[in-house]
MDAnalysis code that builds the backbone (N, CA, C; Angstrom):
import MDAnalysis as mda
import numpy as np

u = mda.Universe.empty(264, n_residues=88, atom_resindex=np.repeat(np.arange(88), 3), trajectory=True)
u.add_TopologyAttr("name", ["N", "CA", "C"] * 88)
u.add_TopologyAttr("resid", np.arange(1, 89))
u.add_TopologyAttr("resname", ["MET", "VAL", "SER", "THR", "VAL", "TYR", "ILE", "LEU", "THR", "SER", "TYR", "ARG", "ASP", "PRO", "ASN", "LYS", "VAL", "TYR", "ILE", "GLY", "THR", "SER", "ASP", "ASN", "LEU", "ASN", "ARG", "ARG", "PHE", "ILE", "GLU", "HIS", "ASN", "ARG", "LYS", "LYS", "SER", "SER", "TYR", "SER", "LYS", "LEU", "TYR", "ALA", "PRO", "TRP", "LYS", "LEU", "GLU", "THR", "SER", "ILE", "THR", "PHE", "SER", "ASP", "LYS", "GLN", "LEU", "ALA", "ILE", "SER", "PHE", "GLU", "LYS", "TYR", "LEU", "LYS", "HIS", "GLY", "SER", "GLY", "HIS", "ALA", "PHE", "LEU", "LYS", "LYS", "ARG", "LEU", "LEU", "PRO", "ASN", "MET", "ILE", "LYS", "ALA", "LYS"])
u.atoms.positions = np.array([
    [0.835, -1.188, 0.000],
    [0.000, 0.000, 0.000],
    [0.877, 1.248, 0.000],
    [0.498, 2.226, -0.785],
    [1.223, 3.494, -0.884],
    [1.016, 4.306, 0.391],
    [2.090, 4.925, 0.859],
    [2.024, 5.770, 2.049],
    [2.912, 6.990, 1.820],
    [2.501, 8.115, 2.372],
    [3.199, 9.379, 2.143],
    [3.716, 9.966, 3.449],
    [4.974, 10.375, 3.437],
    [5.552, 11.148, 4.539],
    [5.389, 12.611, 4.140],
    [4.884, 13.412, 5.066],
    [4.643, 14.821, 4.746],
    [5.220, 15.713, 5.831],
    [5.562, 16.924, 5.419],
    [6.129, 17.908, 6.330],
    [5.289, 19.173, 6.233],
    [4.774, 19.592, 7.374],
    [3.956, 20.798, 7.458],
    [4.696, 21.856, 8.264],
    [4.460, 23.115, 7.934],
    [4.922, 24.213, 8.781],
    [3.708, 25.063, 9.137],
    [3.774, 25.640, 10.314],
    [2.657, 26.421, 10.837],
    [2.678, 27.846, 10.298],
    [1.520, 28.321, 9.867],
    [1.396, 29.737, 9.507],
    [1.476, 30.600, 10.763],
    [0.977, 30.093, 11.872],
    [0.957, 30.835, 13.139],
    [2.368, 31.020, 13.693],
    [3.163, 29.960, 13.635],
    [4.543, 29.991, 14.116],
    [5.399, 29.238, 13.106],
    [6.024, 29.937, 12.164],
    [6.772, 29.286, 11.085],
    [7.910, 28.374, 11.547],
    [8.307, 28.464, 12.813],
    [9.338, 27.568, 13.328],
    [8.772, 26.224, 13.779],
    [7.462, 26.083, 13.783],
    [6.835, 24.820, 14.178],
    [6.672, 23.934, 12.951],
    [7.169, 22.726, 13.074],
    [7.146, 21.752, 11.988],
    [6.428, 20.507, 12.465],
    [5.618, 19.932, 11.592],
    [4.950, 18.664, 11.892],
    [5.341, 17.675, 10.801],
    [5.789, 16.500, 11.214],
    [6.158, 15.434, 10.286],
    [5.217, 14.274, 10.539],
    [4.610, 13.759, 9.487],
    [3.672, 12.658, 9.646],
    [3.688, 11.713, 8.467],
    [2.930, 10.625, 8.612],
    [2.759, 9.623, 7.565],
    [1.277, 9.373, 7.401],
    [0.837, 9.206, 6.167],
    [-0.582, 8.943, 5.924],
    [-0.779, 8.158, 4.634],
    [-1.844, 7.372, 4.618],
    [-2.258, 6.674, 3.401],
    [-3.154, 7.576, 2.551],
    [-3.610, 8.694, 3.142],
    [-4.482, 9.635, 2.432],
    [-4.078, 11.053, 2.843],
    [-3.131, 11.611, 2.128],
    [-2.568, 12.914, 2.501],
    [-3.613, 14.026, 2.486],
    [-4.479, 14.049, 1.502],
    [-5.489, 15.119, 1.439],
    [-6.383, 15.113, 2.671],
    [-6.875, 13.944, 3.049],
    [-7.736, 13.831, 4.234],
    [-6.975, 14.260, 5.485],
    [-5.742, 13.788, 5.613],
    [-4.957, 14.080, 6.810],
    [-4.641, 15.575, 6.911],
    [-4.329, 16.204, 5.790],
    [-4.035, 17.637, 5.782],
    [-5.261, 18.433, 6.241],
    [-6.422, 18.055, 5.769],
    [-7.667, 18.713, 6.198],
    [-7.877, 18.528, 7.695],
    [-7.607, 17.324, 8.208],
    [-7.754, 17.076, 9.652],
    [-6.840, 17.990, 10.463],
    [-5.602, 18.144, 10.020],
    [-4.675, 19.036, 10.734],
    [-5.215, 20.465, 10.767],
    [-5.725, 20.937, 9.665],
    [-6.204, 22.316, 9.608],
    [-7.569, 22.511, 10.243],
    [-8.295, 21.437, 10.472],
    [-9.566, 21.522, 11.200],
    [-9.375, 21.216, 12.683],
    [-8.106, 21.150, 13.085],
    [-7.732, 20.973, 14.495],
    [-8.243, 19.656, 15.079],
    [-8.124, 18.576, 14.300],
    [-8.561, 17.266, 14.764],
    [-7.390, 16.408, 15.240],
    [-6.227, 16.986, 15.346],
    [-5.041, 16.287, 15.822],
    [-4.534, 17.024, 17.059],
    [-4.227, 16.292, 18.120],
    [-3.937, 16.924, 19.414],
    [-2.764, 17.907, 19.374],
    [-1.630, 17.526, 18.782],
    [-0.489, 18.447, 18.734],
    [-0.716, 19.543, 17.704],
    [-1.110, 19.136, 16.524],
    [-1.154, 20.111, 15.432],
    [-2.239, 21.170, 15.600],
    [-3.256, 20.893, 16.404],
    [-4.309, 21.905, 16.578],
    [-3.789, 23.162, 17.271],
    [-2.707, 23.022, 18.019],
    [-2.133, 24.167, 18.723],
    [-1.520, 25.197, 17.776],
    [-1.112, 24.757, 16.601],
    [-0.377, 25.633, 15.688],
    [-1.055, 25.803, 14.326],
    [-2.294, 25.372, 14.189],
    [-3.029, 25.522, 12.924],
    [-3.256, 27.005, 12.649],
    [-3.331, 27.398, 11.410],
    [-3.351, 26.587, 10.197],
    [-1.939, 26.188, 9.746],
    [-1.902, 25.129, 8.931],
    [-0.657, 24.549, 8.442],
    [-0.555, 24.694, 6.934],
    [0.691, 24.695, 6.453],
    [0.903, 24.602, 5.008],
    [1.797, 23.399, 4.737],
    [1.560, 22.774, 3.622],
    [2.344, 21.609, 3.217],
    [3.640, 22.093, 2.585],
    [4.758, 21.711, 3.181],
    [6.065, 22.090, 2.640],
    [6.524, 21.093, 1.588],
    [6.404, 19.808, 1.908],
    [6.818, 18.770, 0.966],
    [6.187, 17.447, 1.357],
    [6.137, 16.549, 0.399],
    [5.660, 15.192, 0.671],
    [6.457, 14.220, -0.181],
    [6.652, 13.030, 0.360],
    [7.401, 11.982, -0.327],
    [6.567, 10.715, -0.239],
    [6.246, 10.134, -1.390],
    [5.398, 8.949, -1.428],
    [6.248, 7.694, -1.562],
    [5.909, 6.698, -0.752],
    [6.589, 5.407, -0.746],
    [5.614, 4.322, -1.177],
    [6.120, 3.327, -1.874],
    [5.267, 2.204, -2.280],
    [5.071, 1.215, -1.139],
    [5.868, 1.348, -0.092],
    [5.806, 0.445, 1.053],
    [5.560, 1.256, 2.329],
    [4.511, 0.924, 3.052],
    [4.140, 1.683, 4.254],
    [5.236, 1.644, 5.314],
    [5.885, 0.496, 5.481],
    [6.926, 0.373, 6.499],
    [8.117, 1.279, 6.183],
    [8.448, 1.421, 4.914],
    [9.526, 2.348, 4.524],
    [9.154, 3.784, 4.861],
    [7.908, 4.138, 4.633],
    [7.445, 5.490, 4.958],
    [7.554, 5.749, 6.455],
    [7.130, 4.787, 7.259],
    [7.199, 4.934, 8.718],
    [8.651, 5.066, 9.167],
    [9.533, 4.270, 8.584],
    [10.958, 4.345, 8.929],
    [11.545, 5.701, 8.558],
    [11.171, 6.233, 7.393],
    [11.681, 7.539, 6.969],
    [11.147, 8.652, 7.863],
    [9.885, 8.550, 8.252],
    [9.311, 9.536, 9.183],
    [10.110, 9.555, 10.484],
    [10.384, 8.383, 11.043],
    [11.164, 8.299, 12.289],
    [12.564, 8.868, 12.096],
    [13.168, 8.577, 10.947],
    [14.497, 9.098, 10.634],
    [14.499, 10.631, 10.663],
    [13.494, 11.245, 10.053],
    [13.435, 12.710, 10.002],
    [13.245, 13.346, 11.374],
    [12.697, 12.600, 12.310],
    [12.394, 13.149, 13.634],
    [13.559, 13.058, 14.616],
    [14.630, 12.356, 14.244],
    [15.715, 12.119, 15.199],
    [17.092, 12.272, 14.552],
    [18.061, 12.671, 15.364],
    [19.473, 12.657, 15.014],
    [19.833, 13.202, 13.648],
    [20.562, 12.375, 12.881],
    [21.060, 12.825, 11.579],
    [19.921, 13.100, 10.603],
    [18.804, 12.411, 10.757],
    [17.646, 12.668, 9.903],
    [17.058, 14.042, 10.160],
    [17.065, 14.444, 11.418],
    [16.559, 15.774, 11.775],
    [17.477, 16.850, 11.183],
    [18.782, 16.596, 11.217],
    [19.740, 17.524, 10.610],
    [19.523, 17.591, 9.094],
    [19.270, 16.444, 8.468],
    [18.968, 16.397, 7.034],
    [17.710, 17.206, 6.723],
    [16.700, 17.064, 7.553],
    [15.453, 17.814, 7.391],
    [15.727, 19.312, 7.375],
    [16.472, 19.787, 8.354],
    [16.748, 21.222, 8.459],
    [17.630, 21.732, 7.317],
    [18.630, 20.934, 6.934],
    [19.588, 21.395, 5.931],
    [19.080, 21.251, 4.497],
    [18.383, 20.158, 4.213],
    [18.024, 19.860, 2.825],
    [16.544, 20.059, 2.486],
    [15.660, 19.750, 3.414],
    [14.233, 19.827, 3.115],
    [13.615, 21.157, 3.533],
    [14.147, 21.757, 4.581],
    [13.635, 23.045, 5.069],
    [14.795, 24.018, 5.282],
    [15.579, 24.301, 4.258],
    [16.788, 25.112, 4.460],
    [16.527, 26.555, 4.874],
    [15.335, 27.061, 4.658],
    [15.048, 28.457, 5.010],
    [14.480, 28.620, 6.410],
    [14.353, 27.536, 7.127],
    [13.825, 27.593, 8.490],
    [14.906, 28.088, 9.441],
    [14.511, 28.881, 10.428],
    [15.437, 29.305, 11.477],
    [15.804, 28.098, 12.321],
    [14.794, 27.339, 12.701],
    [15.010, 26.089, 13.421],
    [13.819, 25.189, 13.118],
    [14.052, 23.898, 13.128],
    [12.969, 22.931, 12.886],
    [12.911, 21.969, 14.048],
    [11.710, 21.709, 14.523],
    [11.545, 20.788, 15.647],
    [10.761, 19.595, 15.199],
])
């Protein structure tokens, strides 16, 4: 099953970043902006910065975890969000 890793930034606080995985990116993006997610509702509205689609759900989950920690987080800041002051 196809799964997408997506990166959102907050319009309210541009330094706030949300990284997630979904089988239906459009539905999930709407949920974030309708404040149906516990963390993301604090910083809505959101804009989609980038998305990467994987043919394997487990690969998508692994990449999401990679972006949230250590060298993956550094990669996120340097390569995927280079104009951010800081990414969390």
